[in-house]
C-alpha positions, 0 to 999 in steps of 0.5 A: 518485515511488517506490511507497513514497511512495504506500504511505505516503500510503495507510496514513497516510490509514487511521490512523482505521482503526487502521493506522499506518506500520511500515517502508516500504522504497523501491520502484521509481520510477514515472512513470505508474500509473493506478488506478480502483476498485481495492481498497487491498489489491489496490493495495498487493499490485500495488505489492509485486509490481512491486517484488519486495516483500511487505507485511503488517500486524502485531498493532499495526496497523503496515503493512510494505512490504519485501523481507524476509519476516517472518511476523506475524499480527495482528487488523487487516485491510482489509475489504471495506467499506473497499475498496468505498468507496475509489477511488484515482486516481494519475496522472502524465502520461507524459514526452514 
């Protein structure tokens, strides 16, 4: 599964917080990734670093996960209250 699928799923799950999916480029394929108690910001940042991508939220709340850097500032942030209540576990058994 590519990391973009996980990023898209996370953002779609945060639509009530005013976030939406902007452009999400395909990332690398991962066979195993386990997360427990990591903030959404740290998780997406980790995915971006693994792919060589950057990510940002534009002024309309659209999240971008891409190779091209675009400087756009917006009022939307993923705050501490959201990260403190979210625990994500993405786990796929290693192929033997």
